[in-house]
N, C-alpha and C positions, 0 to 999 in steps of 0.2 A: 865719232869716238874711235880712237885707235885701239887695236887689239890689246895692247898692254893695259890701256885704261879700262877696257871692258873686263879684263881678267881681274884687275884690282877692285873694280866695283862689285864683281861677283863674289869676291872673297868673304865679305861679312855674311852673305847669305849661305855660303857653304859651311862656314863655321857654326852658324846658327842651326843649320840642318844636322850637322854632326853632333852638336851638343844635345839636340832633341833626341837623336838616335841613341846616344850614350845614356841619357837620362831614362830612356824607356827600358833599358836592359834590367836594372835592378827593380824597376816597377813591375816588369813582367815576372821576374823571379819571386818578388813579394806576392804577386797575384797568385802564382802557383801555390805558394805556401798558405795563402789566405783561404783558398778554396779546397785545399787538400785536407782530409781525403774526400773526394767527390764520388768514390765508388768503394766497394768492399776491398779491404787490404788483407792479403794472405801473409801469414807468418809460417814459412815452410820449415818443418822440423825434420831433420835427417834420420830420425830414429823412430822406433815403434812407441805407441802410447805406454805410459807407466813409468818411464824413467824420469830423471830430474830435468833433462832438457825439455821434455814434453810438459812437465810440471811448470817450469819457468815460463814457457811459452803461453800456457793456458792462464797463468796468473796475470801476466802482463796484457794479454789479449782482452781478458775480461775487463780489466781496469781501464785500458785505452778505449774500449767501447763505451764504458760508463762516462769517461771524461769528455769524449768527443760527440757522443750520440750517434756515432757511425759504427759500421760493422768491421770487426777484426776477426779473421778466421784462422784457426790452427789447421794446417794441412800436413799430415805425416807422410813423408816420402822416404821409405827406408831403402837400404842396400848400398853395397860397395863402400862401406866406411864413410858414408855421407856424400860420396861423389855424385850419386843420382840427384839428390836434392840440390846440391851446389850447382851442377850443370844447368838444372832447370831455372834456378834463380839468376845465374850469370847470363843466360840467354833471354831472360824476361825483359819486357819493356822497362826502361829506367824512369818510370813515371811515379814511383812511390806506391805502387799497388802491390808490390811483392818484396818481402824481406826474408832473409835467411836467419834462422835461429842457430847461432854458432855456440861453440863451447871450446874448452881446452883442447879437445881432440884435434881441432883444425890446425893448431900450432904444432902438433905432433906428427901429422901425416908425412911431411918431408923426410922424417926419420925412417919410414917404412917403405915409401914408394919413390923411386928415382924419377919417375915421370907421372905427372898428374895432368888431366885435361883442362885444368884451370889453375890460376895462380891466386892463392889466398889473399895476397897483399895488393896485387895490381888489378885484379878483376872484380874486387869487392871494395866497398866503402864501409869501414867499421863505424857503426853509428852510435851504439850505447851499450853499456853493461846492464844486464837485468839483475842478476844476483851472483854472488860467489858463496861457496860452501866448503866446509871441511869434508874429508872423506872418512868413511867408517869401514873397519875390517869386520866382515861378517862370516859366520859359519852356521850350518843348520842347527836348529834347536836341539836336535838329538845328537849333535857332534860330541865326541868324548873330550874335546878341548874346551876348557873354561877360561883359559888365559892365553894371551899371545905367546908367552914363554913356552907353554906346553905345545902349542902348534909348531913353533920354530924348532923345538927340541926333536919332535917326532919327524918333521920334514928333513932335518939334517941327517937323521938316522936312516931315513927311507927316501932317498932322492927320487923324485919323479912319481912317487906313488900317489900323492895328493894332487888334485887338480884345482884349477880356479876358473871361474867364468868371467866374461867381460861383455861389454856392449858391442863388441865387434873388433876385428883386426884394426889396430892403430887407433882405437878409441881411447878416451881419457882413462877409462877403467882398466884397459889393457896396460897402458904405460904406467899407471899408478901401481898396478900389481907387479909389473916388472921391476919397478923401482923398489918395491917392498922386498921382492926376492933378492935383489942385489944387496940391499942394506942388511937383510937378515942372513945372507949367505946360504940360501936354500934353493932347491929345485922343485918347481911345481909345473904341472902340465896345463897348457892353455886350452880352454874350450870357448871359442868366440860365439856370440849370439847376435841377433839382429837388433839389439838394444838392451840397455841395462834392465828394463822391466822384465824381459824374458829370462835374463840370467838370474834375477832375483827370484822369479817363480821357481826355478830349479833349485836354488839354494833352500828355499822354504820346503820344497819337496824332498830334499836330501839327495838330489841327483848330482850336485857338485859340492865340493868340500869348502871352497873359499870364494869370497867375492869382496872386492874393494870398490865401494860405490859412494856416491855423494849422499850427504846427510838427509836431505828431504826424501830420497828414495828409501833410506835405511830406517829412519825413525819409526814410521808407523808399524812395520812388521816386528821391530825390536820391542816396541811398547806392547804389541799384541801377543808377544811370546812365540812368534812364528819363526824367528831367527835369533841368534845370539851375537851380540856385538862384543868384540875383544879389545878394540882400540879406536880412537878418533884422532884425526890429524888436527893441527893447529896448536895454539899456545895454551888453550884452556879446555876443560871439559865442557860439554854442552849442558845447558840448563835442563834440557829435556831428557838427557841421558846422564844424570849425575853420577851413576855408579860405573860408568865406562871410562877407563883411564885414557889419557892421551898416549900417543905412540912413545913419547919421551918417558912418561911415567911407567909404561909397560916394558921399557928396555931398549927402545930404538930412538934415541934423541935426534938422530940425523934425518929422520923421515918427516919432512915438512912439506906437505902438498896441499894446495887448495884448488878447487875446481871452480871455473867461472863460466858464465853463460851470457851471451849478448845478441845483438842484432846487427846484421850487415845488409847492405843494399847493393844492387847491381851498379857497376861503374857507369857513370853518366847521369845518375839520379841527381836532380837539381839540388845544389847546396842548401837552398832555403828549405826544401822539404826534409833533407837530412837533418838540418839543425832543429827543425820543428819536432821531428820524431825524437831526437835526442832530448829536447826539453820536456816533451810529453812523458817519456819513459822516466826521467828523473822526477817529474812531478808526481806520477802515480805511484812509483815505488818508494817515494819518500813520505808518503802519507803515514801518519802515526799508526793507524789501524793496520796498514800493510806491513810496516816495520815490526809490529808486535806479532803478526801472523808469521812473518819470515823468521823471527827469532825462535818461534816454537818449532820451526822446521830446520833450525840450525843454519839459517842463511842470512845474508845481509846484502844491502845494495850500496854501491859507492857511486855517487854522482860524479861524472866526468864529462868534459866537453868532447866533441868529436875528435879533436886533435889529441887530447889526453888519452882517450880510449884507443886510438890508433897506435899511440906510443906504447901503451900497455901491451897490446897484441904483439908488437915487435919485440918487446922484452921477453914475452912468453916464448916466442919462437927461438930466441937465443938461449933461454933457460932450458927448454926441452931438447935443443940440439946438444947441449952440454950433457944432459942426463943420458941421451941416447949414446953418446960416446962412452960414458962411464959404464953403462950396462951392456955395451957391445952390440947394440942393434945396428944392423946394416940394411939399407934400402934394397928392395927387390927390383 
């Protein structure tokens, strides 16, 4: 047999071997997804317990555990505006055992920091939205202000005398309050905390004057008479706070801000696992009982594919970049 004939005879065997190898790739990926999760899954929250990010994480973790019969753990890693938690997730094994609980804050960080030790869009895969919520403008229960108009009038007459709390430098509550200041034409002094829950505690104690925070964080203390709500973002009043006007009804029609919370995975996580987590989140958050519970908290879930959620994140980055320019925020 000549060398040329031997090469020709071997060609079908090579093609068959290649075909078998290619066929095994999706089967392996499917196998990963079929057996996942095969160990506890951590949902890393970058803020302290008590805030809406923590609330969203615990809601979805409980439901994912119930749906899969597996363990999903919420792990709070606070500090550095979410950087500590993010670095831990980015450096984690991309095997579906670790996810980051993200929120609007992450699309705002480039506004305040010229250098970050990770890239929100290239080092993470944006998996699914958990919930989105309107924001509520809060003051202490003993505050002299009973309307947003009164608060704005006083703040304009006394620049910098009132302060406001936030969940941390560059957090969504920080930028939301900065946008409120800009739209209202007032000056407030910023006091950052290590999470919205800690800021809320000091509003209830009368230690800070103003807090703009997500509805699930705000509703219980408002209903309990521990804080006073002056306005809510969005197009309509909340069914759970029917006496609280929207920002538009209270006199600021241009203030339209929603807060969202989602899951992200380390770069390199198998697409089959990412897709499975996306479908599971959509499944558990779309359950009628869960939807009813979320509505009571002023929250809702939007089911999106991985690609759609990634596109939403990119849109949010562009939105907050524009807001940052308008309010004059410069990165450090």
